[in-house]
C-alpha positions in Angstrom: 106.5 17.1 52.0 106.2 13.8 53.9 102.8 12.4 51.5 101.2 9.2 52.6 99.5 7.7 50.0 97.1 4.1 50.3 97.7 1.6 48.3 95.6 -0.7 48.8 93.5 -0.9 45.1 97.0 -1.8 43.6 95.7 -4.9 43.0 92.2 -3.8 40.6 93.0 -4.3 37.6 89.9 -1.6 36.8 89.7 1.9 36.6 90.5 2.9 39.4 93.6 0.9 40.1 94.3 1.8 36.8 94.8 4.9 37.4 96.3 4.8 41.2 99.7 3.1 39.7 99.6 5.7 36.9 98.8 8.3 39.1 101.5 7.3 41.7 104.5 6.7 39.1 103.6 10.4 37.1 103.9 11.8 40.9 106.8 10.5 42.9 109.0 11.2 39.3 107.2 15.4 39.9 108.3 15.4 43.4 112.1 14.0 44.5 112.1 16.2 46.9 108.9 14.6 48.8 108.8 11.8 50.4 105.9 9.1 49.7 105.3 6.5 52.3 102.8 4.0 51.0 100.4 2.1 53.3 99.9 -1.5 51.4 98.1 -4.9 52.2 99.9 -7.5 52.3 98.1 -8.2 48.8 99.1 -5.4 47.7 102.4 -5.1 48.9 103.2 -8.3 46.7 102.4 -6.4 43.6 103.6 -2.8 44.6 106.1 -2.0 41.3 107.4 2.5 41.7 111.6 1.9 43.0 111.7 5.2 44.0 114.7 6.5 46.5 111.8 9.3 47.3 109.4 5.8 48.0 108.9 3.9 51.3 106.7 1.1 51.7 105.1 0.6 54.6 103.0 -2.9 54.5 100.3 -3.2 57.4 99.3 -6.9 58.6 96.1 -7.7 58.2 92.7 -10.2 57.4 91.8 -9.5 54.4 93.3 -8.0 51.1 90.7 -4.3 51.4 90.4 -4.2 47.9 88.2 -7.4 47.7 86.5 -6.8 51.3 85.2 -3.8 50.5 83.2 -5.6 47.9 79.0 -5.3 47.5 79.2 -7.8 49.3 81.6 -8.2 51.3 83.3 -6.9 54.6 85.8 -4.7 56.1 87.3 -5.3 59.3 86.9 -2.3 62.0 90.5 -3.8 63.6 92.0 -3.8 60.3 91.2 -1.3 59.1 92.3 0.2 62.6 95.8 -1.0 61.3 96.1 1.1 58.9 95.4 4.6 60.7 97.6 3.3 63.5 99.8 2.7 60.7 99.6 6.2 58.8 99.9 8.1 63.2 103.5 6.7 63.8 104.2 7.4 60.4 103.7 11.3 61.1 103.5 12.1 57.0 102.4 15.7 57.1 99.8 15.2 54.7 97.2 12.1 53.0 96.5 9.9 49.3 93.4 8.2 48.8 93.2 7.4 44.9 90.9 6.3 45.4 87.6 6.5 48.8 86.7 2.6 47.3 89.4 1.1 49.9 89.3 5.1 52.1 89.7 3.7 56.0 89.7 6.6 58.9 92.6 8.8 59.1 93.6 10.5 62.5 92.1 13.4 63.2 93.6 16.5 61.6 96.0 14.8 59.7 95.2 17.5 56.1 93.8 14.7 53.5 92.9 14.8 49.9 90.2 12.0 48.1 90.0 10.6 45.2 86.3 10.1 44.3 85.3 9.4 41.2 82.1 9.5 39.9 78.5 9.8 42.1 77.3 6.2 40.4 76.9 3.9 43.7 74.5 7.4 45.0 72.9 8.1 41.6 71.7 4.0 41.1 72.0 2.1 44.5 70.8 -0.6 42.6 72.7 -1.1 40.3 75.7 -1.5 41.9 75.0 -2.6 45.7 72.5 -4.9 46.4 71.7 -5.4 49.6 70.6 -2.6 52.3 73.8 -3.3 53.8 76.0 -2.2 51.2 74.6 0.8 51.1 74.4 2.2 54.6 77.6 1.0 54.5 78.6 3.0 51.9 77.1 5.5 52.5 79.3 5.9 55.8 82.6 5.7 53.9 82.0 7.9 51.6 80.8 10.5 54.1 83.8 9.7 56.0 85.9 11.1 53.4 84.5 13.1 52.4 84.3 15.0 56.0 88.0 14.4 57.0 89.9 14.9 53.6 89.8 19.4 52.6 90.2 18.6 48.6 88.5 16.1 46.5 90.3 15.3 43.4 88.5 13.5 40.8 88.8 12.8 37.2 86.8 15.2 34.7 84.9 18.1 34.9 82.1 16.1 33.6 82.0 14.0 37.2 83.6 16.9 38.9 80.5 19.4 38.0 78.1 16.1 39.1 80.1 15.3 42.6 78.7 19.5 42.9 75.5 18.8 42.7 74.7 15.5 43.7 77.3 15.1 47.1 76.6 19.2 47.6 81.0 19.3 47.4 82.3 22.8 46.8 83.5 24.2 43.6 86.5 25.3 45.3 87.4 21.6 47.3 87.2 20.5 44.3 90.5 19.2 41.5 90.3 17.4 38.5 92.9 15.4 37.5 92.3 14.2 33.8 92.8 10.6 33.6 95.1 9.0 29.9 95.6 6.0 28.7 98.9 4.1 29.7 101.8 4.5 27.5 101.6 1.4 25.6 98.3 2.2 24.0 99.4 3.2 20.9 98.5 2.0 17.1 100.0 -1.5 17.0 102.3 -1.5 13.7 101.7 -4.4 11.9 99.0 -6.6 10.8 100.3 -9.8 11.5 99.8 -8.7 15.3 96.6 -8.3 15.1 96.1 -11.4 13.4 98.3 -13.3 16.3 96.0 -10.6 19.3 93.2 -12.2 17.0 93.8 -15.7 17.0 94.5 -15.9 21.1 91.4 -15.0 21.3 89.7 -17.3 19.2 88.9 -15.6 16.4 88.8 -16.7 13.0 90.9 -15.4 10.3 89.2 -12.8 8.5 87.1 -11.8 10.9 85.6 -8.5 12.3 85.7 -7.4 15.9 83.7 -4.9 17.8 85.5 -4.6 22.0 83.9 -4.3 24.5 86.6 -3.4 27.3 85.5 -3.1 31.4 83.2 -4.5 34.4 80.0 -6.9 34.0 78.4 -4.5 35.8 73.9 -3.4 35.8 75.0 -0.1 34.9 77.4 -1.0 32.0 74.6 -2.5 30.1 76.8 -5.7 28.0 73.3 -6.4 27.6 72.7 -4.0 25.2 75.6 -4.2 23.1 74.7 -8.1 22.9 71.1 -7.3 21.9 73.1 -4.9 19.1 75.3 -6.9 17.9 72.4 -9.2 17.2 70.9 -6.9 15.3 73.6 -5.9 13.1 74.2 -9.9 12.4 70.5 -9.8 11.3 70.6 -6.8 9.4 74.3 -8.1 7.3 73.7 -11.9 8.0 77.3 -12.7 5.5 79.6 -10.5 7.7 82.3 -12.1 9.5 81.7 -10.0 11.9 82.0 -11.5 16.2 81.7 -9.1 19.7 84.7 -9.4 22.3 84.0 -8.5 25.6 87.4 -7.7 27.7 87.4 -8.3 31.4 87.5 -10.7 34.6 83.4 -11.9 34.8 84.2 -12.8 38.2 85.9 -9.8 40.2 84.1 -7.4 39.6 83.4 -5.7 43.4 80.3 -3.8 42.5 76.7 -6.2 42.1 77.5 -8.0 39.1 75.4 -9.1 36.0 76.3 -11.5 34.0 73.2 -14.1 34.5 71.9 -11.5 32.2 74.8 -11.4 29.8 74.9 -14.7 29.1 71.0 -14.7 28.3 71.1 -12.4 26.3 73.5 -14.0 24.6 71.4 -17.1 24.8 67.6 -15.9 23.1 70.2 -13.7 20.3 71.3 -17.4 19.7 74.8 -15.2 19.3 77.2 -17.7 21.6 79.5 -18.4 18.3 80.2 -15.0 18.0 80.7 -13.9 21.6 83.5 -14.5 22.9 84.4 -13.7 26.1 87.9 -13.0 27.1 89.2 -12.6 30.4 92.4 -9.5 31.6 94.2 -9.2 28.7 97.4 -7.1 29.4 97.9 -4.4 27.5 99.9 -4.8 25.4 98.0 -8.0 23.9 95.4 -5.7 24.3 96.7 -2.4 22.7 96.6 -4.7 19.0 92.8 -5.6 19.5 91.9 -2.3 19.7 94.0 -1.1 16.9 92.3 -4.2 14.6 88.7 -3.6 15.7 85.8 -1.7 13.5 85.1 0.0 17.2 84.7 0.0 21.0 81.0 0.0 23.0 80.8 2.4 26.1 77.5 2.1 25.6 76.9 2.9 30.2 74.2 4.4 32.3 76.5 6.8 33.1 80.2 7.8 33.2 82.6 9.6 35.7 85.0 8.8 32.9 85.4 5.6 30.4 89.1 5.5 30.8 88.6 2.2 28.4 87.2 4.4 25.8 90.5 6.8 26.1 93.0 3.5 25.9 90.9 2.1 22.5 91.2 5.8 21.1 95.1 6.0 21.8 95.0 2.7 19.7 93.0 5.4 16.7 90.2 2.9 17.6 86.7 4.5 17.4 83.5 4.9 19.7 80.7 4.2 20.7 79.2 6.3 24.1 77.4 7.0 26.3 76.6 10.8 26.1 75.7 10.3 30.2 80.1 10.7 30.1 82.5 13.0 29.7 83.4 11.1 26.5 81.1 13.4 24.6 83.7 16.2 25.5 87.2 14.1 25.9 86.6 12.6 22.5 84.5 15.4 20.4 86.3 14.2 16.3 86.7 10.6 18.0 83.6 9.3 18.3 79.4 8.2 18.1 77.6 9.2 21.5 74.4 8.0 22.4 72.1 8.4 25.7 71.7 6.3 28.5 69.4 3.0 27.3 68.8 3.9 24.3 68.8 1.2 22.6 67.9 2.1 18.8 70.3 4.9 19.1 73.4 2.0 20.3 72.5 0.2 17.2 72.0 3.3 14.6 75.1 4.1 16.1 76.8 1.1 15.2 75.3 1.1 11.8 76.3 4.0 10.7 80.7 2.8 11.6 79.7 -0.9 10.2 78.4 1.1 6.6 80.6 4.2 6.8 84.3 3.2 6.1 84.9 7.3 6.4 83.4 7.4 9.0 85.5 5.0 10.6 88.6 6.6 9.6 88.1 9.5 10.4 86.7 9.2 13.4 89.6 6.8 14.4 92.1 9.6 13.4 90.3 12.4 15.7 90.1 9.6 18.9 93.8 9.1 18.3 94.7 12.9 18.2 91.9 13.8 21.2 93.7 10.9 23.1 97.0 12.3 22.6 96.5 14.9 24.3 95.6 13.7 27.7 98.6 13.3 30.2 99.7 11.9 33.4 102.6 13.4 34.3 99.5 17.0 33.5 97.2 14.7 35.9 99.8 14.0 38.7 101.1 17.7 38.7 97.3 18.5 39.7 97.1 15.7 42.2 100.6 17.4 44.2 99.0 20.1 43.4 96.1 19.4 45.7 97.8 18.0 48.5 99.7 21.0 48.9 96.5 22.8 49.1 95.5 20.2 51.8 98.2 21.6 54.1 98.9 25.2 52.7 95.9 26.7 52.9 93.6 25.6 55.5 91.0 28.6 56.1 90.2 27.6 52.5 90.0 24.4 53.4 88.0 25.4 56.7 85.3 27.6 55.2 84.6 24.8 52.4 84.3 22.3 55.2 82.5 24.8 57.2 79.9 25.4 54.6 79.0 21.7 53.8 78.1 21.2 57.3 76.0 23.8 57.7 
């Protein structure tokens, strides 16, 4: 089978870029008799790093990188999208896979297709992710076209699948779940010296303790709530050398950013000396940061998966996470889970982890055990099965699409 793949999201450092890179690698390894024709813009092509006999890279010239042009305040050129559509049509692939609806482009009519929709955050909370009416209109049009063209819809958790069915009207028979997993780099550190070196590299003093946030700086991530919980913990234990690490690039959010409000929360709390903007950290360095952390916090309003929590768990780090996510199912033995936007519950969970070392140890062990149960090869097998379903079971797909249209 010749499988076309949109790899224009390869450049993204956040969750959907990681999903594309890890999942495609697993698919290529599992299907040596299939040919993967990967369509990239020049920026993605420079970073594309899968070298295998069954992988062909097709670079399509265009005026802007789709991963940047599709941002909440960006604009995708219709000519650029047409170039991608024509490139796919000329290759004559049997089926097409879009690892993320974010960079979706119109496909040749009648081509069997699978598209990944990670979550419904933009639909549920447009004011927190898409700042203008124009951006919301374009997003709805893109997602609507993707759902009409793709026979099978892939998503990343059973939680997200239920939400797609309920909120976007995607019928259950069209849904497949490829559960994300930590990358191989994420594992507990081998020595205290490695942890200390990683901590010093981000500006932590000797003897410091720290909690971590990893991800984007969008309003729905509620990083400002983490800042306030950290400040309250410092007031309650003023002698404790507790620092907060914010890991991620504050200048690269493709959705609505919230950095000014986070900085204002830090200034109001007076914790500037204890909050560190670490920027993007490579996996090998971040795993040492996780290994030495007291906890990772991810109190978002909503998450379709929450991959940073699973990566921290793979390093033996307990998590404090939103209950509006699959994390209470995935890491049931590895964290404390709080209702979204409930700052008193967030602070109470942080208090417990700071004051109860035995609880931290038990949750860290549970997190590690459950993270090890997740597997990219298993997710790749689900994605390959979905592609075969899209090609071989047109009657089921047609019935599902007809039902969605009615």
